[in-house]
Short mmCIF file of the C-alpha atoms (twelve columns), coordinates in Angstrom:
data_MODEL
# 
_entry.id   MODEL 
# 
loop_
_atom_site.group_PDB 
_atom_site.id 
_atom_site.type_symbol 
_atom_site.label_atom_id 
_atom_site.label_alt_id 
_atom_site.label_comp_id 
_atom_site.label_asym_id 
_atom_site.label_seq_id 
_atom_site.Cartn_x 
_atom_site.Cartn_y 
_atom_site.Cartn_z 
_atom_site.pdbx_PDB_model_num 
ATOM 1   C CA . MET A 1   -30.449 14.053  11.769  1 
ATOM 2   C CA . PRO A 2   -26.671 12.371  11.779  1 
ATOM 3   C CA . ILE A 3   -24.964 12.347  14.861  1 
ATOM 4   C CA . PHE A 4   -21.124 13.823  15.340  1 
ATOM 5   C CA . GLN A 5   -18.978 11.476  16.635  1 
ATOM 6   C CA . PRO A 6   -15.293 12.876  18.405  1 
ATOM 7   C CA . ILE A 7   -12.308 11.699  16.298  1 
ATOM 8   C CA . PRO A 8   -11.514 9.881   19.277  1 
ATOM 9   C CA . ASP A 9   -14.252 7.824   19.017  1 
ATOM 10  C CA . ILE A 10  -13.834 6.935   15.840  1 
ATOM 11  C CA . LEU A 11  -10.535 6.221   15.740  1 
ATOM 12  C CA . CYS A 12  -10.658 3.992   19.146  1 
ATOM 13  C CA . LEU A 13  -8.095  1.075   19.184  1 
ATOM 14  C CA . ASP A 14  -8.838  -1.835  21.166  1 
ATOM 15  C CA . LYS A 15  -5.251  -2.554  22.641  1 
ATOM 16  C CA . ASN A 16  -6.405  -5.775  24.256  1 
ATOM 17  C CA . ARG A 17  -5.993  -7.542  21.167  1 
ATOM 18  C CA . PRO A 18  -3.289  -10.002 20.850  1 
ATOM 19  C CA . HIS A 19  -0.793  -8.649  17.732  1 
ATOM 20  C CA . SER A 20  0.427   -10.730 14.897  1 
ATOM 21  C CA . ILE A 21  3.235   -8.153  14.186  1 
ATOM 22  C CA . LEU A 22  5.838   -10.295 15.842  1 
ATOM 23  C CA . LYS A 23  5.195   -13.653 14.598  1 
ATOM 24  C CA . ILE A 24  5.073   -11.728 10.977  1 
ATOM 25  C CA . LEU A 25  8.215   -9.887  11.524  1 
ATOM 26  C CA . LEU A 26  10.088  -13.562 12.865  1 
ATOM 27  C CA . LEU A 27  8.647   -15.591 9.593   1 
ATOM 28  C CA . MET A 28  9.882   -12.478 7.332   1 
ATOM 29  C CA . LYS A 29  13.044  -12.896 9.122   1 
ATOM 30  C CA . LYS A 30  13.018  -16.254 8.802   1 
ATOM 31  C CA . LEU A 31  12.186  -16.264 4.712   1 
ATOM 32  C CA . LEU A 32  15.039  -13.527 4.112   1 
ATOM 33  C CA . LEU A 33  17.684  -15.743 5.982   1 
ATOM 34  C CA . LEU A 34  17.061  -18.528 3.859   1 
ATOM 35  C CA . LEU A 35  16.852  -16.169 0.414   1 
ATOM 36  C CA . VAL A 36  20.420  -14.752 1.705   1 
ATOM 37  C CA . PHE A 37  21.626  -18.397 2.229   1 
ATOM 38  C CA . PHE A 38  20.103  -19.368 -1.519  1 
ATOM 39  C CA . LEU A 39  22.413  -16.184 -2.901  1 
ATOM 40  C CA . VAL A 40  25.372  -17.142 -1.185  1 
ATOM 41  C CA . PHE A 41  24.831  -20.676 -2.094  1 
ATOM 42  C CA . SER A 42  24.587  -20.194 -5.693  1 
ATOM 43  C CA . ASN A 43  27.220  -17.344 -6.243  1 
ATOM 44  C CA . SER A 44  29.549  -20.636 -7.559  1 
ATOM 45  C CA . PHE A 45  26.056  -21.710 -10.306 1 
ATOM 46  C CA . ALA A 46  25.335  -18.433 -10.977 1 
ATOM 47  C CA . GLN A 47  25.173  -17.736 -14.710 1 
ATOM 48  C CA . LYS A 48  25.064  -13.900 -13.938 1 
ATOM 49  C CA . THR A 49  24.354  -11.653 -10.912 1 
ATOM 50  C CA . GLU A 50  22.381  -8.582  -12.237 1 
ATOM 51  C CA . LEU A 51  22.091  -4.866  -10.327 1 
ATOM 52  C CA . ARG A 52  19.146  -2.838  -11.509 1 
ATOM 53  C CA . ILE A 53  17.459  0.130   -10.593 1 
ATOM 54  C CA . ALA A 54  13.730  0.680   -11.003 1 
ATOM 55  C CA . LEU A 55  11.612  3.232   -11.535 1 
ATOM 56  C CA . ASN A 56  8.088   2.037   -10.105 1 
ATOM 57  C CA . SER A 57  4.410   3.145   -10.365 1 
ATOM 58  C CA . GLY A 58  1.046   1.431   -9.817  1 
ATOM 59  C CA . LEU A 59  -2.813  1.719   -8.713  1 
ATOM 60  C CA . PHE A 60  -3.289  1.412   -4.793  1 
ATOM 61  C CA . SER A 61  -6.606  1.014   -2.995  1 
ATOM 62  C CA . PHE A 62  -8.336  -0.932  -0.200  1 
ATOM 63  C CA . THR A 63  -10.572 -4.173  -0.410  1 
ATOM 64  C CA . GLY A 64  -12.476 -6.033  2.053   1 
ATOM 65  C CA . GLU A 65  -16.086 -5.145  3.623   1 
ATOM 66  C CA . SER A 66  -14.556 -1.711  5.197   1 
ATOM 67  C CA . ALA A 67  -13.867 -0.878  1.846   1 
ATOM 68  C CA . GLN A 68  -16.216 1.535   0.176   1 
ATOM 69  C CA . SER A 69  -16.699 3.741   -2.769  1 
ATOM 70  C CA . ASN A 70  -18.495 6.788   -0.930  1 
ATOM 71  C CA . THR A 71  -18.168 8.143   2.489   1 
ATOM 72  C CA . SER A 72  -18.501 11.486  4.030   1 
ATOM 73  C CA . ILE A 73  -16.789 14.468  6.226   1 
ATOM 74  C CA . ASN A 74  -17.504 14.759  9.609   1 
ATOM 75  C CA . TYR A 75  -16.848 18.189  10.283  1 
ATOM 76  C CA . SER A 76  -16.863 20.826  13.759  1 
ATOM 77  C CA . ASP A 77  -17.871 24.540  12.875  1 
ATOM 78  C CA . GLN A 78  -16.716 24.974  16.432  1 
ATOM 79  C CA . ASN A 79  -13.045 23.615  16.048  1 
ATOM 80  C CA . ASN A 80  -13.294 24.286  12.214  1 
ATOM 81  C CA . SER A 81  -11.580 20.766  11.402  1 
ATOM 82  C CA . GLY A 82  -13.111 17.588  10.657  1 
ATOM 83  C CA . TYR A 83  -11.973 14.162  9.460   1 
ATOM 84  C CA . THR A 84  -13.123 11.545  7.091   1 
ATOM 85  C CA . ASN A 85  -15.829 8.677   8.188   1 
ATOM 86  C CA . ASN A 86  -14.369 6.033   6.298   1 
ATOM 87  C CA . PRO A 87  -10.783 7.117   4.711   1 
ATOM 88  C CA . TYR A 88  -10.380 3.160   3.233   1 
ATOM 89  C CA . GLY A 89  -11.493 3.544   -0.116  1 
ATOM 90  C CA . SER A 90  -11.895 0.876   -2.787  1 
ATOM 91  C CA . LYS A 91  -10.879 3.501   -5.597  1 
ATOM 92  C CA . SER A 92  -7.321  3.001   -7.129  1 
ATOM 93  C CA . GLU A 93  -5.182  6.102   -6.578  1 
ATOM 94  C CA . LEU A 94  -1.438  6.402   -8.522  1 
ATOM 95  C CA . SER A 95  1.411   5.685   -6.553  1 
ATOM 96  C CA . TYR A 96  4.940   6.221   -6.991  1 
ATOM 97  C CA . GLY A 97  8.306   4.755   -6.123  1 
ATOM 98  C CA . LEU A 98  11.999  4.331   -6.812  1 
ATOM 99  C CA . SER A 99  14.169  0.856   -5.803  1 
ATOM 100 C CA . GLY A 100 17.359  -1.009  -6.474  1 
ATOM 101 C CA . ASN A 101 17.399  -4.828  -7.044  1 
ATOM 102 C CA . VAL A 102 19.986  -7.527  -7.070  1 
ATOM 103 C CA . ARG A 103 19.230  -10.464 -8.808  1 
ATOM 104 C CA . ARG A 104 21.274  -14.332 -9.421  1 
ATOM 105 C CA . VAL A 105 20.426  -15.826 -12.497 1 
ATOM 106 C CA . THR A 106 21.962  -19.441 -12.427 1 
ATOM 107 C CA . LYS A 107 22.661  -21.660 -15.473 1 
ATOM 108 C CA . LYS A 108 19.136  -23.482 -15.031 1 
ATOM 109 C CA . HIS A 109 17.472  -19.848 -15.284 1 
ATOM 110 C CA . PHE A 110 16.182  -19.764 -11.705 1 
ATOM 111 C CA . ILE A 111 15.631  -16.267 -10.375 1 
ATOM 112 C CA . LEU A 112 16.669  -15.532 -6.629  1 
ATOM 113 C CA . GLY A 113 15.908  -11.609 -5.749  1 
ATOM 114 C CA . LEU A 114 16.108  -9.420  -3.644  1 
ATOM 115 C CA . ASP A 115 14.421  -5.312  -3.986  1 
ATOM 116 C CA . LEU A 116 14.552  -2.507  -1.989  1 
ATOM 117 C CA . GLY A 117 12.984  1.023   -2.152  1 
ATOM 118 C CA . TYR A 118 10.911  3.803   -1.156  1 
ATOM 119 C CA . GLU A 119 7.040   4.066   -2.163  1 
ATOM 120 C CA . ARG A 120 4.287   6.603   -1.803  1 
ATOM 121 C CA . LEU A 121 0.941   4.744   -2.019  1 
ATOM 122 C CA . SER A 122 -2.260  6.608   -2.042  1 
ATOM 123 C CA . GLY A 123 -5.404  5.091   -1.838  1 
ATOM 124 C CA . LYS A 124 -8.903  6.772   -2.819  1 
ATOM 125 C CA . ILE A 125 -12.467 7.505   -1.834  1 
ATOM 126 C CA . THR A 126 -15.173 10.072  -3.072  1 
ATOM 127 C CA . ILE A 127 -17.140 12.270  -0.888  1 
ATOM 128 C CA . ASN A 128 -20.779 12.471  -1.132  1 
ATOM 129 C CA . LYS A 129 -21.908 14.215  2.453   1 
ATOM 130 C CA . ILE A 130 -20.945 17.046  4.938   1 
ATOM 131 C CA . ASN A 131 -21.929 16.127  8.212   1 
ATOM 132 C CA . GLY A 132 -21.672 19.077  10.340  1 
ATOM 133 C CA . PHE A 133 -22.160 20.242  14.549  1 
ATOM 134 C CA . THR A 134 -22.267 23.699  15.089  1 
ATOM 135 C CA . GLY A 135 -22.365 23.340  19.104  1 
ATOM 136 C CA . ASN A 136 -26.060 23.135  19.652  1 
ATOM 137 C CA . SER A 137 -27.093 20.821  16.468  1 
ATOM 138 C CA . THR A 138 -26.441 19.028  13.538  1 
ATOM 139 C CA . TYR A 139 -26.841 19.508  9.718   1 
ATOM 140 C CA . GLN A 140 -25.989 17.391  6.570   1 
ATOM 141 C CA . TYR A 141 -25.609 18.460  3.177   1 
ATOM 142 C CA . ASP A 142 -24.579 16.534  -0.198  1 
ATOM 143 C CA . ALA A 143 -20.926 17.423  -1.018  1 
ATOM 144 C CA . SER A 144 -18.662 16.687  -3.836  1 
ATOM 145 C CA . GLY A 145 -15.035 15.838  -3.300  1 
ATOM 146 C CA . LYS A 146 -12.283 13.240  -2.073  1 
ATOM 147 C CA . THR A 147 -9.938  11.755  0.219   1 
ATOM 148 C CA . HIS A 148 -6.486  10.870  -0.610  1 
ATOM 149 C CA . LEU A 149 -5.222  8.452   2.141   1 
ATOM 150 C CA . ASN A 150 -1.477  8.929   1.902   1 
ATOM 151 C CA . PHE A 151 1.230   6.183   3.438   1 
ATOM 152 C CA . HIS A 152 5.004   6.466   3.003   1 
ATOM 153 C CA . VAL A 153 6.690   3.497   3.012   1 
ATOM 154 C CA . ILE A 154 9.962   1.163   3.059   1 
ATOM 155 C CA . ASN A 155 9.313   -1.484  1.110   1 
ATOM 156 C CA . LEU A 156 11.224  -4.643  0.536   1 
ATOM 157 C CA . ASN A 157 10.319  -7.517  -1.969  1 
ATOM 158 C CA . PRO A 158 12.300  -10.980 -1.712  1 
ATOM 159 C CA . TYR A 159 11.352  -12.854 -4.814  1 
ATOM 160 C CA . LEU A 160 12.087  -15.917 -6.541  1 
ATOM 161 C CA . GLY A 161 11.204  -17.524 -10.404 1 
ATOM 162 C CA . HIS A 162 12.234  -18.172 -13.769 1 
ATOM 163 C CA . ARG A 163 13.476  -16.444 -16.789 1 
ATOM 164 C CA . PHE A 164 12.401  -17.711 -20.122 1 
ATOM 165 C CA . ASN A 165 15.012  -16.856 -22.906 1 
ATOM 166 C CA . PHE A 166 13.653  -15.264 -26.423 1 
ATOM 167 C CA . LYS A 167 16.055  -14.564 -28.786 1 
ATOM 168 C CA . GLN A 168 16.597  -10.565 -28.095 1 
ATOM 169 C CA . ILE A 169 14.693  -10.593 -25.224 1 
ATOM 170 C CA . SER A 170 14.160  -12.603 -21.643 1 
ATOM 171 C CA . LEU A 171 10.986  -12.821 -19.627 1 
ATOM 172 C CA . ASP A 172 11.221  -12.887 -15.667 1 
ATOM 173 C CA . ALA A 173 7.950   -14.946 -14.061 1 
ATOM 174 C CA . THR A 174 8.396   -14.341 -10.405 1 
ATOM 175 C CA . GLY A 175 6.898   -14.293 -7.028  1 
ATOM 176 C CA . GLY A 176 7.734   -13.176 -3.759  1 
ATOM 177 C CA . PHE A 177 6.190   -10.956 -0.509  1 
ATOM 178 C CA . ASP A 178 5.780   -7.000  -0.080  1 
ATOM 179 C CA . VAL A 179 7.126   -6.432  3.541   1 
ATOM 180 C CA . GLY A 180 6.168   -2.804  4.118   1 
ATOM 181 C CA . TYR A 181 7.464   -0.655  6.658   1 
ATOM 182 C CA . ILE A 182 4.634   2.385   6.877   1 
ATOM 183 C CA . LEU A 183 6.417   5.122   7.563   1 
ATOM 184 C CA . SER A 184 3.456   7.615   8.483   1 
ATOM 185 C CA . ALA A 185 -0.295  7.654   6.967   1 
ATOM 186 C CA . THR A 186 -2.262  11.029  6.472   1 
ATOM 187 C CA . GLU A 187 -5.838  11.603  5.551   1 
ATOM 188 C CA . LYS A 188 -5.970  14.761  2.913   1 
ATOM 189 C CA . GLY A 189 -10.062 15.569  2.255   1 
ATOM 190 C CA . SER A 190 -11.307 18.337  0.672   1 
ATOM 191 C CA . ALA A 191 -14.898 18.552  -0.180  1 
ATOM 192 C CA . GLU A 192 -17.480 21.281  -1.477  1 
ATOM 193 C CA . ASP A 193 -20.946 21.292  -0.354  1 
ATOM 194 C CA . MET A 194 -24.513 22.329  -2.117  1 
ATOM 195 C CA . ASN A 195 -24.132 26.055  -0.908  1 
ATOM 196 C CA . GLY A 196 -20.216 25.878  -2.165  1 
ATOM 197 C CA . LYS A 197 -18.506 26.179  1.171   1 
ATOM 198 C CA . GLU A 198 -15.386 24.354  1.321   1 
ATOM 199 C CA . TYR A 199 -14.258 21.761  3.729   1 
ATOM 200 C CA . THR A 200 -10.637 19.946  4.372   1 
ATOM 201 C CA . THR A 201 -9.052  17.333  6.924   1 
ATOM 202 C CA . SER A 202 -5.936  16.385  7.240   1 
ATOM 203 C CA . ILE A 203 -4.929  14.147  10.040  1 
ATOM 204 C CA . ASP A 204 -2.664  11.334  11.034  1 
ATOM 205 C CA . ARG A 205 -4.406  7.456   9.888   1 
ATOM 206 C CA . LYS A 206 -1.244  5.156   10.719  1 
ATOM 207 C CA . THR A 207 -2.805  2.139   12.614  1 
ATOM 208 C CA . ILE A 208 -0.303  -0.291  11.376  1 
ATOM 209 C CA . ASN A 209 3.475   -0.625  11.565  1 
ATOM 210 C CA . LEU A 210 3.449   -3.200  8.980   1 
ATOM 211 C CA . ASP A 211 2.115   -4.159  5.691   1 
ATOM 212 C CA . VAL A 212 2.939   -7.880  4.013   1 
ATOM 213 C CA . ARG A 213 1.775   -8.233  0.873   1 
ATOM 214 C CA . PRO A 214 2.421   -11.652 -1.592  1 
ATOM 215 C CA . ARG A 215 3.534   -10.591 -5.151  1 
ATOM 216 C CA . VAL A 216 3.842   -12.064 -8.348  1 
ATOM 217 C CA . GLN A 217 4.998   -10.376 -11.533 1 
ATOM 218 C CA . LEU A 218 6.344   -10.740 -15.166 1 
ATOM 219 C CA . ALA A 219 9.193   -8.382  -16.508 1 
ATOM 220 C CA . ILE A 220 10.445  -8.233  -19.844 1 
ATOM 221 C CA . ASN A 221 13.777  -7.333  -20.413 1 
ATOM 222 C CA . TYR A 222 15.823  -6.404  -23.648 1 
ATOM 223 C CA . GLN A 223 19.548  -5.655  -23.583 1 
ATOM 224 C CA . LYS A 224 19.869  -3.808  -19.912 1 
ATOM 225 C CA . ALA A 225 16.451  -2.295  -19.857 1 
ATOM 226 C CA . GLY A 226 13.031  -3.565  -18.721 1 
ATOM 227 C CA . ILE A 227 9.527   -3.398  -17.854 1 
ATOM 228 C CA . TYR A 228 7.324   -5.357  -15.559 1 
ATOM 229 C CA . ALA A 229 3.341   -5.756  -14.453 1 
ATOM 230 C CA . GLY A 230 2.760   -7.330  -11.385 1 
ATOM 231 C CA . TYR A 231 -0.031  -7.520  -8.858  1 
ATOM 232 C CA . SER A 232 0.027   -7.696  -4.861  1 
ATOM 233 C CA . TYR A 233 -2.656  -8.530  -1.663  1 
ATOM 234 C CA . GLY A 234 -2.031  -7.634  1.710   1 
ATOM 235 C CA . PHE A 235 -2.887  -9.906  4.417   1 
ATOM 236 C CA . ILE A 236 -2.724  -7.416  6.815   1 
ATOM 237 C CA . ASN A 237 -6.021  -5.841  8.467   1 
ATOM 238 C CA . TYR A 238 -5.589  -2.243  8.544   1 
ATOM 239 C CA . LYS A 239 -8.481  -2.075  10.617  1 
ATOM 240 C CA . ARG A 240 -8.104  -5.081  12.995  1 
ATOM 241 C CA . GLU A 241 -7.571  -3.242  16.412  1 
ATOM 242 C CA . TYR A 242 -10.749 -0.642  15.415  1 
ATOM 243 C CA . VAL A 243 -13.909 -1.225  17.830  1 
ATOM 244 C CA . GLY A 244 -17.436 -1.623  16.951  1 
ATOM 245 C CA . GLY A 245 -18.695 -2.010  13.432  1 
ATOM 246 C CA . THR A 246 -17.351 -4.147  10.488  1 
ATOM 247 C CA . ASN A 247 -13.230 -3.765  10.549  1 
ATOM 248 C CA . GLU A 248 -12.329 -5.827  8.046   1 
ATOM 249 C CA . CYS A 249 -10.161 -3.578  5.353   1 
ATOM 250 C CA . ARG A 250 -6.983  -4.909  3.204   1 
ATOM 251 C CA . SER A 251 -4.485  -3.228  0.753   1 
ATOM 252 C CA . ARG A 252 -3.969  -4.554  -2.749  1 
ATOM 253 C CA . MET A 253 -1.769  -3.021  -5.752  1 
ATOM 254 C CA . LEU A 254 -1.387  -3.313  -9.377  1 
ATOM 255 C CA . ARG A 255 2.414   -2.420  -10.513 1 
ATOM 256 C CA . PHE A 256 4.168   -1.598  -13.556 1 
ATOM 257 C CA . GLY A 257 7.219   0.219   -14.051 1 
ATOM 258 C CA . ILE A 258 10.183  0.238   -15.811 1 
ATOM 259 C CA . THR A 259 14.456  -0.934  -14.473 1 
ATOM 260 C CA . TYR A 260 17.642  -0.311  -16.109 1 
ATOM 261 C CA . GLN A 261 20.373  -2.631  -15.304 1 
ATOM 262 C CA . LEU A 262 23.534  -1.406  -14.133 1 
ATOM 263 C CA . ASN A 263 26.521  -3.724  -14.422 1 
# 
């Protein structure tokens, strides 16, 4: 029979581990200062400066040893509440955002740019079990459902690359970093057991403040409109401060969207 574990045990963080956030912030500050310098320096050599808005979307998920496709909900009948045993799903879920960006394109077709915007990212995991605790005993039922792990993020993307011109269209190949400041992270779960009883979860799941993902991207532009596709893979461990068990989980995102040039 399963043993019901209280939420504080599952979400236990080791506060004594060294943090690398400060080092990452300092590194990103240097990279941003360097990018700003190049943007200013290239002004006299720039062929043009482009201002664009973008409607962004993509498939967000987690990877690593702790990322799973299936998990269970641990539920307390006494408190009428529960939580997802592992909310970090390897299954992709559609995400969306809105951003604005500025880029310089030099006479040699070299691109320097900066994108800033809001994103709602969402990962998904399937629920196939309910582990319950009545106060005196435990139970386990087969179940069907899913949990979403939703993030509200302010994302900064400094990038550089090269533009290839082909008659009426151009192709931009760029690379850079997603620097995402996480405003909130919330688990939203829902499942139904074999007896038809429904279970829901809704708890805070914020474990880090900053996620950093190297990003590559291709964009096709025609006149002022454009479409793009890209991929980013994070190197920040969302479970680095957890204790006990396997704790290695990073984000990834297949990106796509549309852009429009304002000037």
